[in-house]
C-alpha positions in Angstrom: -7.4 7.0 38.8 -6.2 10.2 37.3 -6.6 8.5 33.7 -10.0 7.2 34.5 -11.0 10.9 35.6 -9.3 13.1 32.8 -10.8 10.0 30.2 -13.7 11.0 28.1 -16.7 8.5 26.3 -15.5 8.9 22.5 -18.7 7.4 20.6 -16.8 9.3 17.2 -13.8 10.7 16.5 -13.2 14.2 14.9 -10.3 15.2 12.3 -8.6 17.6 12.1 -5.7 17.5 10.0 -7.3 19.9 7.0 -8.1 22.3 9.9 -5.4 24.2 8.2 -5.2 23.9 4.9 -6.2 26.2 1.6 -7.5 25.8 -0.5 -9.5 22.7 0.8 -12.1 22.2 -1.8 -9.0 22.3 -4.9 -7.1 19.4 -3.0 -10.2 18.0 -2.5 -10.8 17.8 -6.1 -7.4 16.4 -7.0 -7.5 13.5 -4.1 -10.9 12.8 -6.0 -9.5 13.1 -9.1 -6.8 10.6 -8.6 -8.8 8.2 -6.3 -11.3 8.0 -9.1 -8.5 6.8 -11.9 -6.5 4.8 -9.2 -9.8 2.9 -8.8 -10.7 2.6 -12.3 -6.9 1.4 -13.2 -6.6 -1.1 -10.8 -10.5 -2.4 -11.7 -9.4 -2.6 -15.1 -6.0 -4.5 -14.9 -8.2 -7.4 -11.8 -10.9 -7.0 -14.7 -9.1 -8.1 -17.7 -7.2 -10.3 -16.3 -10.5 -12.5 -15.3 -11.9 -13.0 -17.9 -9.0 -13.4 -20.6 -8.3 -17.3 -19.7 -4.4 -16.7 -21.1 -3.4 -14.1 -18.7 -5.0 -17.3 -15.5 -0.7 -17.9 -15.0 1.1 -17.2 -11.7 2.6 -13.2 -12.6 -1.2 -11.8 -13.5 -2.2 -13.5 -10.7 -0.2 -11.8 -8.6 -0.2 -8.6 -10.8 -4.2 -9.1 -9.5 -3.9 -9.1 -6.2 -1.4 -6.2 -6.0 -4.4 -4.5 -7.9 -7.0 -5.3 -5.1 -4.6 -4.5 -2.6 -4.2 -1.0 -4.1 -7.3 -0.3 -3.8 -8.0 -2.1 -0.6 -5.6 0.5 0.5 -5.5 3.8 -1.6 -10.3 3.4 -0.6 -9.4 3.0 3.5 -8.2 6.9 3.4 -9.1 8.2 0.4 -13.2 8.4 0.8 -12.8 10.3 4.4 -10.2 12.4 3.0 -12.3 13.5 0.1 -14.8 14.1 2.6 -13.5 16.4 5.1 -12.3 18.2 1.8 -15.2 18.9 0.0 -18.3 18.1 2.2 -17.5 19.4 5.2 -17.7 15.9 6.6 -15.4 15.9 9.5 -16.4 13.3 11.7 -15.5 9.3 11.6 -17.3 6.7 14.3 -15.7 4.9 16.7 -15.8 1.9 15.5 -15.8 2.7 12.2 -12.5 4.8 12.6 -11.2 1.2 14.1 -12.1 -0.3 10.9 -10.3 2.3 8.9 -7.2 2.0 10.5 -7.0 -1.8 10.5 -7.5 -2.1 6.7 -5.5 0.5 5.9 -2.5 -0.8 8.2 -3.6 -4.4 6.3 -3.1 -2.7 3.2 0.5 -1.2 4.0 1.6 -4.7 4.9 0.3 -6.8 2.0 2.0 -3.7 -0.3 5.1 -5.2 0.8 4.2 -8.8 0.9 3.0 -8.3 -2.5 5.9 -6.8 -4.4 7.9 -8.8 -2.3 6.7 -12.1 -3.5 6.4 -10.9 -6.9 10.3 -10.0 -7.0 10.7 -13.9 -6.0 7.9 -15.1 -9.3 10.4 -12.7 -11.7 14.0 -14.4 -10.0 12.0 -17.4 -10.6 11.1 -17.2 -13.7 13.9 -16.0 -14.9 16.9 -18.4 -12.9 14.2 -21.9 -14.1 12.3 -20.9 -17.2 12.1 -24.6 -17.8 10.5 -25.5 -14.2 8.8 -22.0 -13.2 5.3 -23.1 -14.6 6.1 -26.2 -12.6 7.5 -24.7 -9.7 5.1 -22.1 -9.1 1.0 -23.7 -10.3 -1.8 -21.2 -10.5 -2.9 -23.1 -7.7 0.6 -22.4 -4.9 0.3 -18.7 -6.2 -3.3 -18.8 -4.5 -1.8 -20.7 -1.8 0.4 -18.2 -1.1 -1.3 -15.3 -1.7 -3.3 -16.6 1.2 -0.8 -17.6 4.0 0.5 -13.2 3.0 -2.5 -12.0 3.3 -3.4 -14.1 6.9 0.0 -13.0 7.6 -0.1 -9.3 7.5 -4.1 -9.1 9.1 -1.6 -10.9 12.7 0.5 -8.8 12.3 -2.3 -5.9 12.5 -4.0 -6.7 14.5 -1.8 -5.8 17.5 -2.6 -2.2 16.7 -6.0 -2.8 17.8 -5.7 -5.7 20.6 -2.8 -2.6 22.0 -5.6 0.5 21.1 -8.7 -0.8 21.9 -8.4 -1.2 26.5 -7.3 2.4 26.5 -8.9 5.7 27.7 -8.7 8.5 25.7 -8.7 12.3 26.3 -9.7 13.9 23.6 -11.8 13.0 20.2 -10.0 14.9 17.9 -7.9 13.3 15.8 -4.6 15.6 14.2 -4.6 13.5 11.4 -6.0 13.5 8.2 -7.5 10.6 8.5 -7.8 7.6 11.0 -4.5 5.6 10.9 -2.6 4.0 14.3 -0.8 7.1 15.2 -3.5 9.5 15.2 -5.7 7.7 16.9 -3.3 6.7 19.8 -2.4 10.7 20.0 -5.9 11.2 21.5 -5.7 8.9 24.8 -4.5 10.0 27.4 -1.1 7.7 28.0 1.7 7.9 26.9 2.5 6.7 23.8 6.2 6.8 23.3 5.5 2.5 24.7 3.0 1.5 21.8 5.6 3.4 19.7 8.6 2.0 19.6 6.4 -1.3 19.8 4.9 -0.5 16.5 8.2 1.2 14.9 9.7 -2.5 15.8 7.4 -4.5 14.0 7.2 -1.6 10.4 11.6 -1.8 10.7 11.5 -6.3 10.7 8.6 -6.1 7.9 10.2 -2.7 5.4 13.8 -4.6 6.6 12.9 -8.5 5.6 10.8 -7.7 2.2 12.6 -4.4 1.1 15.9 -6.9 1.9 14.0 -10.2 0.1 13.5 -7.5 -3.3 17.2 -6.5 -2.8 18.3 -9.8 -2.7 16.0 -11.5 -5.4 18.1 -8.8 -8.1 21.1 -9.1 -7.6 20.4 -13.2 -8.4 18.7 -12.3 -11.6 21.5 -9.6 -12.1 23.6 -12.6 -12.4 21.2 -14.9 -14.5 20.9 -12.3 -16.6 24.9 -11.6 -17.0 24.6 -14.9 -18.0 22.1 -15.0 -20.8 22.4 -13.9 -24.2 22.0 -10.4 -26.0 18.0 -11.2 -26.6 17.3 -13.1 -23.6 18.8 -10.1 -21.6 16.9 -7.3 -23.4 13.1 -9.1 -22.4 14.8 -10.3 -19.0 14.9 -6.8 -18.5 11.5 -5.2 -20.0 10.0 -7.8 -17.8 11.9 -6.3 -14.5 11.3 -2.4 -15.4 7.7 -2.4 -14.8 8.3 -4.4 -11.2 11.1 -2.0 -10.1 9.4 1.5 -11.0 6.5 0.1 -8.9 9.2 -1.0 -5.9 10.8 2.4 -6.1 7.2 4.2 -6.2 6.2 2.5 -3.1 9.8 3.0 -1.2 10.3 5.6 -1.8 8.3 8.1 0.4 8.7 5.1 2.7 13.1 5.4 3.2 12.6 8.9 2.7 10.8 10.1 5.5 12.5 7.5 7.8 15.7 9.1 6.8 14.4 12.5 7.2 13.7 11.3 11.3 17.1 9.9 11.3 18.9 13.0 10.5 16.8 15.0 12.3 14.7 16.8 10.2 11.3 18.6 11.3 9.2 18.5 9.4 5.6 21.2 9.4 2.5 19.1 9.3 1.7 20.6 5.9 4.6 18.2 4.5 4.5 15.7 6.3 0.6 15.3 5.2 1.5 15.8 1.8 4.1 12.6 2.0 1.7 10.8 3.3 -1.1 11.1 1.3 1.4 10.8 -1.8 2.0 7.5 -0.2 -0.7 5.9 -0.2 -2.6 7.6 -4.1 1.2 8.0 -5.6 1.6 4.1 -5.9 -1.8 3.2 -6.1 -2.6 5.5 -9.8 1.4 4.3 -10.4 1.5 0.7 -10.4 -1.5 -0.5 -12.9 -1.1 2.0 -15.6 3.0 0.8 -15.0 1.4 -3.0 -15.9 -1.4 -1.9 -18.6 1.8 0.0 -20.5 4.7 -2.3 -20.2 3.0 -5.7 -20.2 2.6 -6.9 -23.6 -0.8 -8.6 -22.8 -2.5 -6.4 -21.5 -1.4 -3.5 -23.5 -2.4 -5.4 -27.0 -6.0 -6.1 -25.8 -7.0 -2.6 -24.7 -5.3 -1.5 -28.2 -8.0 -4.3 -29.6 -10.9 -2.8 -27.7 -10.1 0.6 -29.2 -9.7 -1.0 -32.7 -12.9 -2.6 -32.6 -14.7 0.9 -30.7 
C-alpha cells in the first residue's frame, strides 16, 4: 500500500546522467563524430557485401550480421546522449525509453552471439577446409543467424516483463540513456532481487560465449600447428581480425566485472566513460578492422579510390 501511495504516474523519463558533466558540448561532439563514423563504416561494409556476389559466402554474411548488430547497438544509446549533450533534449517518453532499453540489451547479447558464431566459422574453415562450404552453406548461416536473433530477443524479453508492472517513485534516470539498471532504479521496489536475476542471465551468456570462443581458438591453434608455414600465416591473418574485435568487445566488460569483484568503487564519471566507450568502441573498430584486414573488401575500396 505504501508503494502505491509513493508511486507516481510516469509519462516520460528525465536523463540525468550528464548533469554534472564538464564540457558537455565537447563530449557531445566527440560522441557525434564517433557515432557518424561508426554508422558510415558499418553501412559501407554492408553495402559492399550485399552488392558484390563474390562476397556472398558464410564468412561475409556473418560480417554483415555483425555490422547490423553494431549499428543497432550504438544507435540504441548514442542519439539520446547526443541529444542531451548538444540540444539539451533530456527527456524520453515512457514507451520509447522501454523500446530503447530492449534494443540496447538485444544488441549487447547479439554482439556476444555474433562473435561466438564467427569463431565457430573460423574453426570450421581451418579444421575442415575442403568440406567447409558443404558444412556451412549460406542458407544454414542465415538460419543460424535467425535463431540467434530469436534467442537474444527471448533472453532480453525478461527485462521488460519484470520491469513494466513495477511502480515508479521518480522519473529521473541516473544514467546517460535508457537501460535496465537506470529504469529499475526509478521504481519503488528493492532492486537487488531483479539485479541478481539479470546478473545470472548475463553471467551465463558471458561465460558461455567467451568460453565457446576460447575453446574454438584452442582447437584452431591445434590445427594450425599441424599446418605448413605458409598455411600458418594465412590462418593467422584470417583469425587476427576476429581476435581484435573480440578483444574490443569483451575487455570493457571484464574490466567492469574485475573492478567490481575487487571492490573498486568507480565514480559516476568513470562508470559513464567506460559505458560510452564499451558502446561506441566496438561499433567503430569492427568495420575498420574488417575493411583493412579483409583482402576482398580492402581491394574493393582501393579500386573505388583509383577509379575516382
